Steps between C-alpha positions, in 0.01 A plus 500: 500500500874514537542607146251779547679621817828487315358716218358741756841532671669551163255778413551665838879481453470653151297786640749559784787479255327748269440742791858461621634563146275805466616636840865436414458664161354805674791504746754475216328787316505714817867413552582594139317833539682573826839416345426716197409791729818453704704476181357831375569666836856365499553632147377846605727494804803399292430777249463752784829391660674515161370854438611611848841344438534684168405826672764446771760414235410818311541714811833335581622552142387861504685559828812336356478719190462813715799395709706439187394830347581681824842344506573639153347839582185479291259578782670775690296690754338810348710814528380847578421703191789726399445860410629609156790679671612176667501294181855476359526656155775268382601168644871418499537134415877520504518420129674729260285591203803609294573270207825314515722588205662202342664464164287322243577132452732417211337382180620153413613444145525869413830674435602721781564859397791689639447838642 
């Protein structure tokens, strides 16, 4: 009888162990699914933050470029339209357009002619 009781207890323990393993396997699967879902959500959040950061950097860069261009006079405020009478006909740049007369350079190796 003792041997039979021992076999009965062993069978009961196997069944409990099998149920416990099955339950734990189910818990591990649920945990893996939950972690995968959280991982996907985290990835989406990181991508969203990265895109927002790039947008902010773009705006900052654009503002810096506008400031730089303004400092060199590229983006001046719009002026009122001038009538044809107000437009200067000739702009004086302060540069003489007359050619400068200089004697031609001497030719090296040629005999100089006397005048």
